[in-house]
PDB file with one MODEL, atoms N, CA, C and O in Angstrom:
MODEL        1
ATOM      1  N   UNK A   1       0.481  -1.224  -0.148  1.00  0.00           N
ATOM      2  CA  UNK A   1      -0.459  -0.191  -0.172  1.00  0.00           C
ATOM      3  C   UNK A   1       0.745   1.027  -0.190  1.00  0.00           C
ATOM      4  O   UNK A   1       0.479   2.039  -0.838  1.00  0.00           O
ATOM      5  N   UNK A   2       1.983   0.949   0.470  1.00  0.00           N
ATOM      6  CA  UNK A   2       2.947   2.632   0.886  1.00  0.00           C
ATOM      7  C   UNK A   2       3.865   2.439  -0.866  1.00  0.00           C
ATOM      8  O   UNK A   2       4.555   3.193  -1.552  1.00  0.00           O
ATOM      9  N   UNK A   3       3.600   1.668  -0.940  1.00  0.00           N
ATOM     10  CA  UNK A   3       4.118   1.511  -2.875  1.00  0.00           C
ATOM     11  C   UNK A   3       3.469   2.181  -4.087  1.00  0.00           C
ATOM     12  O   UNK A   3       3.986   2.833  -4.994  1.00  0.00           O
ATOM     13  N   UNK A   4       2.123   1.827  -3.846  1.00  0.00           N
ATOM     14  CA  UNK A   4       1.452   1.906  -4.752  1.00  0.00           C
ATOM     15  C   UNK A   4       0.444   2.926  -4.276  1.00  0.00           C
ATOM     16  O   UNK A   4      -0.662   2.680  -4.759  1.00  0.00           O
ATOM     17  N   UNK A   5       0.451   3.757  -3.662  1.00  0.00           N
ATOM     18  CA  UNK A   5      -1.229   4.064  -3.350  1.00  0.00           C
ATOM     19  C   UNK A   5      -2.231   4.426  -3.925  1.00  0.00           C
ATOM     20  O   UNK A   5      -3.142   4.990  -3.318  1.00  0.00           O
ATOM     21  N   UNK A   6      -2.273   4.141  -5.395  1.00  0.00           N
ATOM     22  CA  UNK A   6      -3.771   3.984  -6.008  1.00  0.00           C
ATOM     23  C   UNK A   6      -4.349   2.883  -5.519  1.00  0.00           C
ATOM     24  O   UNK A   6      -5.504   3.263  -5.330  1.00  0.00           O
ATOM     25  N   UNK A   7      -4.289   1.736  -5.184  1.00  0.00           N
ATOM     26  CA  UNK A   7      -4.386   0.793  -4.134  1.00  0.00           C
ATOM     27  C   UNK A   7      -4.475   0.550  -2.938  1.00  0.00           C
ATOM     28  O   UNK A   7      -4.690  -0.526  -2.378  1.00  0.00           O
ATOM     29  N   UNK A   8      -4.263   1.835  -2.410  1.00  0.00           N
ATOM     30  CA  UNK A   8      -4.824   1.303  -1.191  1.00  0.00           C
ATOM     31  C   UNK A   8      -6.250   1.450  -0.551  1.00  0.00           C
ATOM     32  O   UNK A   8      -6.480   1.371   0.656  1.00  0.00           O
ATOM     33  N   UNK A   9      -6.898   1.609  -1.247  1.00  0.00           N
ATOM     34  CA  UNK A   9      -8.340   1.217  -1.319  1.00  0.00           C
ATOM     35  C   UNK A   9      -8.401  -0.388  -0.933  1.00  0.00           C
ATOM     36  O   UNK A   9      -8.699  -1.031   0.073  1.00  0.00           O
ATOM     37  N   UNK A  10      -8.099  -0.593  -1.849  1.00  0.00           N
ATOM     38  CA  UNK A  10      -8.381  -2.499  -2.036  1.00  0.00           C
ATOM     39  C   UNK A  10      -7.929  -3.175  -1.346  1.00  0.00           C
ATOM     40  O   UNK A  10      -8.508  -4.196  -0.975  1.00  0.00           O
ATOM     41  N   UNK A  11      -6.448  -2.747  -0.841  1.00  0.00           N
ATOM     42  CA  UNK A  11      -5.699  -3.042   0.104  1.00  0.00           C
ATOM     43  C   UNK A  11      -6.214  -3.167   1.401  1.00  0.00           C
ATOM     44  O   UNK A  11      -6.228  -4.153   2.137  1.00  0.00           O
ATOM     45  N   UNK A  12      -6.840  -1.477   1.666  1.00  0.00           N
ATOM     46  CA  UNK A  12      -7.639  -1.682   3.177  1.00  0.00           C
ATOM     47  C   UNK A  12      -8.988  -2.796   2.872  1.00  0.00           C
ATOM     48  O   UNK A  12      -8.903  -3.736   3.662  1.00  0.00           O
ATOM     49  N   UNK A  13      -9.886  -2.892   2.177  1.00  0.00           N
ATOM     50  CA  UNK A  13     -10.952  -3.845   1.998  1.00  0.00           C
ATOM     51  C   UNK A  13     -10.960  -5.144   2.230  1.00  0.00           C
ATOM     52  O   UNK A  13     -11.708  -5.971   2.751  1.00  0.00           O
ATOM     53  N   UNK A  14      -9.762  -5.101   1.620  1.00  0.00           N
ATOM     54  CA  UNK A  14      -8.941  -7.036   1.955  1.00  0.00           C
ATOM     55  C   UNK A  14      -8.117  -7.651   2.832  1.00  0.00           C
ATOM     56  O   UNK A  14      -7.588  -8.762   2.875  1.00  0.00           O
ATOM     57  N   UNK A  15      -8.121  -6.125   3.927  1.00  0.00           N
ATOM     58  CA  UNK A  15      -7.506  -6.568   5.309  1.00  0.00           C
ATOM     59  C   UNK A  15      -8.268  -6.898   6.113  1.00  0.00           C
ATOM     60  O   UNK A  15      -8.130  -7.789   6.952  1.00  0.00           O
ATOM     61  N   UNK A  16      -9.556  -5.898   5.856  1.00  0.00           N
ATOM     62  CA  UNK A  16     -10.650  -5.801   6.603  1.00  0.00           C
ATOM     63  C   UNK A  16     -11.731  -7.118   6.198  1.00  0.00           C
ATOM     64  O   UNK A  16     -12.680  -7.400   6.929  1.00  0.00           O
ATOM     65  N   UNK A  17     -11.522  -7.626   5.327  1.00  0.00           N
ATOM     66  CA  UNK A  17     -12.326  -8.638   4.942  1.00  0.00           C
ATOM     67  C   UNK A  17     -11.626 -10.122   5.432  1.00  0.00           C
ATOM     68  O   UNK A  17     -12.283 -11.142   5.637  1.00  0.00           O
ATOM     69  N   UNK A  18     -10.540 -10.037   5.535  1.00  0.00           N
ATOM     70  CA  UNK A  18      -9.583 -10.866   5.975  1.00  0.00           C
ATOM     71  C   UNK A  18      -9.832 -11.070   7.681  1.00  0.00           C
ATOM     72  O   UNK A  18     -10.072 -12.184   8.146  1.00  0.00           O
ATOM     73  N   UNK A  19      -9.766 -10.185   8.291  1.00  0.00           N
ATOM     74  CA  UNK A  19      -9.845 -10.285   9.956  1.00  0.00           C
ATOM     75  C   UNK A  19     -11.085 -10.675  10.105  1.00  0.00           C
ATOM     76  O   UNK A  19     -11.355 -11.682  10.759  1.00  0.00           O
ATOM     77  N   UNK A  20     -12.039  -9.897   9.492  1.00  0.00           N
ATOM     78  CA  UNK A  20     -13.360 -10.182  10.068  1.00  0.00           C
ATOM     79  C   UNK A  20     -13.870 -11.715  10.347  1.00  0.00           C
ATOM     80  O   UNK A  20     -14.478 -12.207  11.298  1.00  0.00           O
ATOM     81  N   UNK A  21     -13.290 -12.351   8.932  1.00  0.00           N
ATOM     82  CA  UNK A  21     -12.960 -13.638   8.207  1.00  0.00           C
ATOM     83  C   UNK A  21     -12.478 -14.583   9.239  1.00  0.00           C
ATOM     84  O   UNK A  21     -13.003 -15.672   9.476  1.00  0.00           O
ATOM     85  N   UNK A  22     -11.144 -13.949  10.008  1.00  0.00           N
ATOM     86  CA  UNK A  22     -10.822 -14.686  11.043  1.00  0.00           C
ATOM     87  C   UNK A  22     -11.695 -14.579  12.189  1.00  0.00           C
ATOM     88  O   UNK A  22     -12.187 -15.685  12.413  1.00  0.00           O
ATOM     89  N   UNK A  23     -11.999 -13.902  12.818  1.00  0.00           N
ATOM     90  CA  UNK A  23     -12.747 -13.536  14.133  1.00  0.00           C
ATOM     91  C   UNK A  23     -14.206 -14.708  13.692  1.00  0.00           C
ATOM     92  O   UNK A  23     -14.313 -15.693  14.422  1.00  0.00           O
ATOM     93  N   UNK A  24     -14.944 -14.593  12.871  1.00  0.00           N
ATOM     94  CA  UNK A  24     -15.728 -14.892  12.405  1.00  0.00           C
ATOM     95  C   UNK A  24     -15.786 -16.784  12.364  1.00  0.00           C
ATOM     96  O   UNK A  24     -16.713 -17.491  12.759  1.00  0.00           O
ATOM     97  N   UNK A  25     -14.681 -17.153  11.851  1.00  0.00           N
ATOM     98  CA  UNK A  25     -14.508 -18.468  12.072  1.00  0.00           C
ATOM     99  C   UNK A  25     -14.286 -18.577  13.665  1.00  0.00           C
ATOM    100  O   UNK A  25     -14.772 -19.572  14.203  1.00  0.00           O
ATOM    101  N   UNK A  26     -13.723 -17.817  14.325  1.00  0.00           N
ATOM    102  CA  UNK A  26     -13.202 -18.505  15.733  1.00  0.00           C
ATOM    103  C   UNK A  26     -12.134 -18.613  15.720  1.00  0.00           C
ATOM    104  O   UNK A  26     -11.643 -18.965  16.792  1.00  0.00           O
ATOM    105  N   UNK A  27     -11.273 -18.407  14.660  1.00  0.00           N
ATOM    106  CA  UNK A  27      -9.261 -18.817  15.046  1.00  0.00           C
ATOM    107  C   UNK A  27      -8.817 -17.279  15.834  1.00  0.00           C
ATOM    108  O   UNK A  27      -7.672 -17.175  16.272  1.00  0.00           O
ATOM    109  N   UNK A  28      -9.567 -16.394  15.941  1.00  0.00           N
ATOM    110  CA  UNK A  28      -9.100 -15.167  16.411  1.00  0.00           C
ATOM    111  C   UNK A  28     -10.149 -14.143  17.053  1.00  0.00           C
ATOM    112  O   UNK A  28     -11.240 -13.818  16.585  1.00  0.00           O
ATOM    113  N   UNK A  29      -9.464 -13.657  18.408  1.00  0.00           N
ATOM    114  CA  UNK A  29      -9.981 -12.790  18.836  1.00  0.00           C
ATOM    115  C   UNK A  29     -10.401 -11.841  18.333  1.00  0.00           C
ATOM    116  O   UNK A  29      -9.763 -11.811  17.281  1.00  0.00           O
ATOM    117  N   UNK A  30     -11.488 -10.442  18.335  1.00  0.00           N
ATOM    118  CA  UNK A  30     -11.088  -9.139  18.171  1.00  0.00           C
ATOM    119  C   UNK A  30      -9.722  -8.373  18.384  1.00  0.00           C
ATOM    120  O   UNK A  30      -8.901  -7.996  17.549  1.00  0.00           O
ATOM    121  N   UNK A  31      -9.734  -8.252  19.862  1.00  0.00           N
ATOM    122  CA  UNK A  31      -8.447  -8.346  20.004  1.00  0.00           C
ATOM    123  C   UNK A  31      -6.941  -8.328  19.288  1.00  0.00           C
ATOM    124  O   UNK A  31      -6.081  -7.455  19.170  1.00  0.00           O
ATOM    125  N   UNK A  32      -7.067  -9.998  18.784  1.00  0.00           N
ATOM    126  CA  UNK A  32      -5.339 -10.311  18.318  1.00  0.00           C
ATOM    127  C   UNK A  32      -5.458  -9.521  16.862  1.00  0.00           C
ATOM    128  O   UNK A  32      -4.502  -9.099  16.212  1.00  0.00           O
ATOM    129  N   UNK A  33      -6.882  -9.421  16.503  1.00  0.00           N
ATOM    130  CA  UNK A  33      -7.009  -8.502  15.254  1.00  0.00           C
ATOM    131  C   UNK A  33      -6.742  -7.363  14.838  1.00  0.00           C
ATOM    132  O   UNK A  33      -6.450  -6.917  13.729  1.00  0.00           O
ATOM    133  N   UNK A  34      -6.904  -6.812  16.103  1.00  0.00           N
ATOM    134  CA  UNK A  34      -6.377  -5.462  16.199  1.00  0.00           C
ATOM    135  C   UNK A  34      -4.979  -5.352  16.366  1.00  0.00           C
ATOM    136  O   UNK A  34      -4.309  -4.766  15.516  1.00  0.00           O
ATOM    137  N   UNK A  35      -4.342  -5.977  17.619  1.00  0.00           N
ATOM    138  CA  UNK A  35      -3.187  -5.869  17.505  1.00  0.00           C
ATOM    139  C   UNK A  35      -2.880  -6.443  16.413  1.00  0.00           C
ATOM    140  O   UNK A  35      -3.128  -5.483  15.682  1.00  0.00           O
ATOM    141  N   UNK A  36      -2.566  -7.175  15.771  1.00  0.00           N
ATOM    142  CA  UNK A  36      -1.979  -7.653  14.447  1.00  0.00           C
ATOM    143  C   UNK A  36      -1.731  -6.317  13.253  1.00  0.00           C
ATOM    144  O   UNK A  36      -0.757  -6.031  12.558  1.00  0.00           O
ATOM    145  N   UNK A  37      -3.092  -5.693  13.401  1.00  0.00           N
ATOM    146  CA  UNK A  37      -3.190  -4.335  12.300  1.00  0.00           C
ATOM    147  C   UNK A  37      -2.487  -3.478  13.414  1.00  0.00           C
ATOM    148  O   UNK A  37      -1.373  -3.540  12.894  1.00  0.00           O
ATOM    149  N   UNK A  38      -2.370  -3.064  14.036  1.00  0.00           N
ATOM    150  CA  UNK A  38      -1.781  -1.946  14.697  1.00  0.00           C
ATOM    151  C   UNK A  38       0.430  -2.636  14.671  1.00  0.00           C
ATOM    152  O   UNK A  38       1.417  -1.984  14.329  1.00  0.00           O
ATOM    153  N   UNK A  39       0.373  -3.607  15.013  1.00  0.00           N
ATOM    154  CA  UNK A  39       2.058  -4.014  14.804  1.00  0.00           C
ATOM    155  C   UNK A  39       2.440  -4.239  13.647  1.00  0.00           C
ATOM    156  O   UNK A  39       3.661  -4.160  13.518  1.00  0.00           O
ATOM    157  N   UNK A  40       1.704  -4.564  12.479  1.00  0.00           N
ATOM    158  CA  UNK A  40       2.166  -4.810  10.791  1.00  0.00           C
ATOM    159  C   UNK A  40       2.134  -3.413  10.715  1.00  0.00           C
ATOM    160  O   UNK A  40       3.249  -2.909  10.583  1.00  0.00           O
ATOM    161  N   UNK A  41       0.783  -2.299  10.776  1.00  0.00           N
ATOM    162  CA  UNK A  41       0.967  -0.944  10.479  1.00  0.00           C
ATOM    163  C   UNK A  41       2.607  -0.186  11.300  1.00  0.00           C
ATOM    164  O   UNK A  41       3.211   0.677  10.664  1.00  0.00           O
ATOM    165  N   UNK A  42       3.081  -0.595  12.547  1.00  0.00           N
ATOM    166  CA  UNK A  42       4.058  -0.095  13.092  1.00  0.00           C
ATOM    167  C   UNK A  42       5.075  -0.743  12.243  1.00  0.00           C
ATOM    168  O   UNK A  42       6.013  -0.052  11.844  1.00  0.00           O
ATOM    169  N   UNK A  43       5.004  -1.940  11.932  1.00  0.00           N
ATOM    170  CA  UNK A  43       6.607  -2.502  11.331  1.00  0.00           C
ATOM    171  C   UNK A  43       6.814  -1.722   9.985  1.00  0.00           C
ATOM    172  O   UNK A  43       7.937  -1.324   9.672  1.00  0.00           O
ATOM    173  N   UNK A  44       5.830  -1.532   9.276  1.00  0.00           N
ATOM    174  CA  UNK A  44       5.591  -1.079   7.649  1.00  0.00           C
ATOM    175  C   UNK A  44       5.921   0.268   7.682  1.00  0.00           C
ATOM    176  O   UNK A  44       6.486   0.739   6.695  1.00  0.00           O
ATOM    177  N   UNK A  45       5.614   1.135   8.854  1.00  0.00           N
ATOM    178  CA  UNK A  45       6.117   2.842   8.935  1.00  0.00           C
ATOM    179  C   UNK A  45       7.908   2.529   9.518  1.00  0.00           C
ATOM    180  O   UNK A  45       8.852   3.196   9.092  1.00  0.00           O
ATOM    181  N   UNK A  46       8.009   1.751  10.220  1.00  0.00           N
ATOM    182  CA  UNK A  46       9.575   1.717  10.582  1.00  0.00           C
ATOM    183  C   UNK A  46      10.530   1.244   9.661  1.00  0.00           C
ATOM    184  O   UNK A  46      11.621   1.812   9.720  1.00  0.00           O
ATOM    185  N   UNK A  47      10.353   0.031   8.527  1.00  0.00           N
ATOM    186  CA  UNK A  47      10.691  -0.410   7.616  1.00  0.00           C
ATOM    187  C   UNK A  47      10.629   1.001   6.199  1.00  0.00           C
ATOM    188  O   UNK A  47      11.559   1.205   5.419  1.00  0.00           O
ATOM    189  N   UNK A  48       9.728   1.529   6.208  1.00  0.00           N
ATOM    190  CA  UNK A  48       9.822   2.315   5.379  1.00  0.00           C
ATOM    191  C   UNK A  48      10.716   3.736   5.637  1.00  0.00           C
ATOM    192  O   UNK A  48      10.817   4.521   4.695  1.00  0.00           O
ATOM    193  N   UNK A  49      11.274   4.004   6.758  1.00  0.00           N
ATOM    194  CA  UNK A  49      11.827   4.670   7.411  1.00  0.00           C
ATOM    195  C   UNK A  49      13.568   4.516   6.848  1.00  0.00           C
ATOM    196  O   UNK A  49      14.380   5.233   6.263  1.00  0.00           O
ATOM    197  N   UNK A  50      13.528   3.206   7.398  1.00  0.00           N
ATOM    198  CA  UNK A  50      14.868   2.501   7.907  1.00  0.00           C
ATOM    199  C   UNK A  50      15.180   2.836   5.818  1.00  0.00           C
ATOM    200  O   UNK A  50      16.152   3.503   5.465  1.00  0.00           O
ATOM    201  N   UNK A  51      14.469   2.411   5.074  1.00  0.00           N
ATOM    202  CA  UNK A  51      14.310   2.318   3.745  1.00  0.00           C
ATOM    203  C   UNK A  51      15.279   3.261   3.142  1.00  0.00           C
ATOM    204  O   UNK A  51      16.394   3.193   2.625  1.00  0.00           O
ATOM    205  N   UNK A  52      13.849   4.739   3.595  1.00  0.00           N
ATOM    206  CA  UNK A  52      14.153   5.966   2.880  1.00  0.00           C
ATOM    207  C   UNK A  52      15.505   6.673   3.186  1.00  0.00           C
ATOM    208  O   UNK A  52      15.944   7.545   2.436  1.00  0.00           O
ATOM    209  N   UNK A  53      16.534   6.028   4.987  1.00  0.00           N
ATOM    210  CA  UNK A  53      17.156   6.723   5.400  1.00  0.00           C
ATOM    211  C   UNK A  53      18.461   5.816   4.630  1.00  0.00           C
ATOM    212  O   UNK A  53      19.475   6.505   4.733  1.00  0.00           O
ATOM    213  N   UNK A  54      18.755   4.550   3.923  1.00  0.00           N
ATOM    214  CA  UNK A  54      19.366   3.972   3.216  1.00  0.00           C
ATOM    215  C   UNK A  54      19.097   4.185   1.795  1.00  0.00           C
ATOM    216  O   UNK A  54      19.894   3.521   1.131  1.00  0.00           O
ATOM    217  N   UNK A  55      18.033   5.059   0.849  1.00  0.00           N
ATOM    218  CA  UNK A  55      18.062   5.455   0.036  1.00  0.00           C
ATOM    219  C   UNK A  55      17.688   4.230  -0.979  1.00  0.00           C
ATOM    220  O   UNK A  55      18.239   3.965  -2.048  1.00  0.00           O
ATOM    221  N   UNK A  56      16.606   3.562  -0.352  1.00  0.00           N
ATOM    222  CA  UNK A  56      16.060   1.723  -0.710  1.00  0.00           C
ATOM    223  C   UNK A  56      14.510   2.173  -1.070  1.00  0.00           C
ATOM    224  O   UNK A  56      13.827   2.491  -0.096  1.00  0.00           O
ATOM    225  N   UNK A  57      14.055   2.217  -2.029  1.00  0.00           N
ATOM    226  CA  UNK A  57      12.866   2.304  -2.792  1.00  0.00           C
ATOM    227  C   UNK A  57      11.515   3.432  -2.092  1.00  0.00           C
ATOM    228  O   UNK A  57      10.321   3.547  -2.370  1.00  0.00           O
ATOM    229  N   UNK A  58      12.418   4.123  -1.092  1.00  0.00           N
ATOM    230  CA  UNK A  58      11.829   5.278   0.037  1.00  0.00           C
ATOM    231  C   UNK A  58      12.552   6.097  -0.667  1.00  0.00           C
ATOM    232  O   UNK A  58      13.587   5.795  -1.261  1.00  0.00           O
ATOM    233  N   UNK A  59      11.796   7.660  -0.609  1.00  0.00           N
ATOM    234  CA  UNK A  59      13.007   8.831   0.166  1.00  0.00           C
ATOM    235  C   UNK A  59      11.753   9.464   1.051  1.00  0.00           C
ATOM    236  O   UNK A  59      10.554   9.193   1.104  1.00  0.00           O
ATOM    237  N   UNK A  60      12.318  10.113   1.497  1.00  0.00           N
ATOM    238  CA  UNK A  60      12.004  11.289   2.922  1.00  0.00           C
ATOM    239  C   UNK A  60      11.038  12.696   2.169  1.00  0.00           C
ATOM    240  O   UNK A  60      11.538  13.541   1.426  1.00  0.00           O
ATOM    241  N   UNK A  61      10.114  12.664   2.439  1.00  0.00           N
ATOM    242  CA  UNK A  61       9.232  13.832   1.670  1.00  0.00           C
ATOM    243  C   UNK A  61       9.835  15.493   2.268  1.00  0.00           C
ATOM    244  O   UNK A  61      10.774  15.815   2.996  1.00  0.00           O
ATOM    245  N   UNK A  62       9.269  15.906   1.884  1.00  0.00           N
ATOM    246  CA  UNK A  62       9.314  17.367   3.144  1.00  0.00           C
ATOM    247  C   UNK A  62       8.976  17.373   4.360  1.00  0.00           C
ATOM    248  O   UNK A  62       9.626  17.603   5.380  1.00  0.00           O
ATOM    249  N   UNK A  63       7.687  17.045   4.152  1.00  0.00           N
ATOM    250  CA  UNK A  63       7.090  16.925   5.751  1.00  0.00           C
ATOM    251  C   UNK A  63       8.184  15.654   6.712  1.00  0.00           C
ATOM    252  O   UNK A  63       8.020  15.400   7.905  1.00  0.00           O
ATOM    253  N   UNK A  64       8.984  15.180   6.045  1.00  0.00           N
ATOM    254  CA  UNK A  64       9.745  14.124   6.629  1.00  0.00           C
ATOM    255  C   UNK A  64       9.159  12.604   7.101  1.00  0.00           C
ATOM    256  O   UNK A  64       9.404  11.830   8.026  1.00  0.00           O
ATOM    257  N   UNK A  65       8.258  12.621   5.954  1.00  0.00           N
ATOM    258  CA  UNK A  65       7.833  10.965   5.891  1.00  0.00           C
ATOM    259  C   UNK A  65       8.034  10.085   4.769  1.00  0.00           C
ATOM    260  O   UNK A  65       8.042  10.746   3.730  1.00  0.00           O
ATOM    261  N   UNK A  66       8.192   8.910   4.580  1.00  0.00           N
ATOM    262  CA  UNK A  66       8.841   8.381   3.563  1.00  0.00           C
ATOM    263  C   UNK A  66       8.058   8.637   2.713  1.00  0.00           C
ATOM    264  O   UNK A  66       6.955   8.996   3.126  1.00  0.00           O
ATOM    265  N   UNK A  67       8.218   8.587   1.500  1.00  0.00           N
ATOM    266  CA  UNK A  67       7.433   7.979   0.090  1.00  0.00           C
ATOM    267  C   UNK A  67       7.881   7.612  -1.199  1.00  0.00           C
ATOM    268  O   UNK A  67       8.945   7.854  -1.769  1.00  0.00           O
ATOM    269  N   UNK A  68       6.871   6.978  -1.561  1.00  0.00           N
ATOM    270  CA  UNK A  68       7.742   6.339  -2.857  1.00  0.00           C
ATOM    271  C   UNK A  68       8.777   7.073  -3.655  1.00  0.00           C
ATOM    272  O   UNK A  68       8.737   8.302  -3.592  1.00  0.00           O
ATOM    273  N   UNK A  69       9.939   6.360  -4.592  1.00  0.00           N
ATOM    274  CA  UNK A  69      10.867   7.001  -5.406  1.00  0.00           C
ATOM    275  C   UNK A  69       9.709   6.583  -6.465  1.00  0.00           C
ATOM    276  O   UNK A  69       8.924   5.656  -6.666  1.00  0.00           O
ATOM    277  N   UNK A  70      10.167   8.104  -7.138  1.00  0.00           N
ATOM    278  CA  UNK A  70       9.442   8.048  -8.530  1.00  0.00           C
ATOM    279  C   UNK A  70      10.485   6.896  -9.432  1.00  0.00           C
ATOM    280  O   UNK A  70      11.675   6.715  -9.173  1.00  0.00           O
ATOM    281  N   UNK A  71       9.754   6.241 -10.464  1.00  0.00           N
ATOM    282  CA  UNK A  71      10.204   5.380 -11.473  1.00  0.00           C
ATOM    283  C   UNK A  71      11.040   6.221 -11.997  1.00  0.00           C
ATOM    284  O   UNK A  71      10.514   7.333 -12.024  1.00  0.00           O
ATOM    285  N   UNK A  72      12.613   6.230 -12.640  1.00  0.00           N
ATOM    286  CA  UNK A  72      13.540   6.216 -13.521  1.00  0.00           C
ATOM    287  C   UNK A  72      12.925   5.965 -14.559  1.00  0.00           C
ATOM    288  O   UNK A  72      12.425   4.870 -14.816  1.00  0.00           O
ATOM    289  N   UNK A  73      12.876   7.547 -15.701  1.00  0.00           N
ATOM    290  CA  UNK A  73      12.581   6.955 -17.076  1.00  0.00           C
ATOM    291  C   UNK A  73      13.495   5.939 -17.542  1.00  0.00           C
ATOM    292  O   UNK A  73      14.548   6.049 -16.914  1.00  0.00           O
ATOM    293  N   UNK A  74      13.531   5.053 -18.329  1.00  0.00           N
ATOM    294  CA  UNK A  74      14.614   4.293 -19.316  1.00  0.00           C
ATOM    295  C   UNK A  74      14.764   5.091 -20.784  1.00  0.00           C
ATOM    296  O   UNK A  74      13.936   5.373 -21.650  1.00  0.00           O
ATOM    297  N   UNK A  75      16.196   5.323 -20.661  1.00  0.00           N
ATOM    298  CA  UNK A  75      17.053   5.837 -21.879  1.00  0.00           C
ATOM    299  C   UNK A  75      16.248   5.304 -23.009  1.00  0.00           C
ATOM    300  O   UNK A  75      15.266   4.562 -22.980  1.00  0.00           O
ATOM    301  N   UNK A  76      16.698   5.690 -23.728  1.00  0.00           N
ATOM    302  CA  UNK A  76      16.171   5.289 -25.493  1.00  0.00           C
ATOM    303  C   UNK A  76      17.517   4.778 -26.044  1.00  0.00           C
ATOM    304  O   UNK A  76      18.471   5.477 -26.384  1.00  0.00           O
ATOM    305  N   UNK A  77      17.429   3.541 -26.069  1.00  0.00           N
ATOM    306  CA  UNK A  77      18.627   2.879 -26.788  1.00  0.00           C
ATOM    307  C   UNK A  77      18.900   3.166 -28.348  1.00  0.00           C
ATOM    308  O   UNK A  77      18.057   3.168 -29.245  1.00  0.00           O
ATOM    309  N   UNK A  78      20.286   3.409 -28.456  1.00  0.00           N
ATOM    310  CA  UNK A  78      20.233   3.885 -29.512  1.00  0.00           C
ATOM    311  C   UNK A  78      20.551   2.649 -30.450  1.00  0.00           C
ATOM    312  O   UNK A  78      20.578   2.793 -31.672  1.00  0.00           O
TER     313      UNK A  78
ENDMDL
END
């Protein structure tokens, strides 16, 4: 979702459906799903900051938050 912001709504819906399904089938308590959501979000943000500081996949924007690097246009072959 951080690399392809256009697909964030799709990823959000898929995560919610998966989380609700785990509660409905009795595999997890709602608190388990909420904790997994928060832990996953925290880990994703920390990894994005580390990657941005290393110059991998992300850069820090003007506000100091990780943003995906823009793809470089391909050079035309001669």
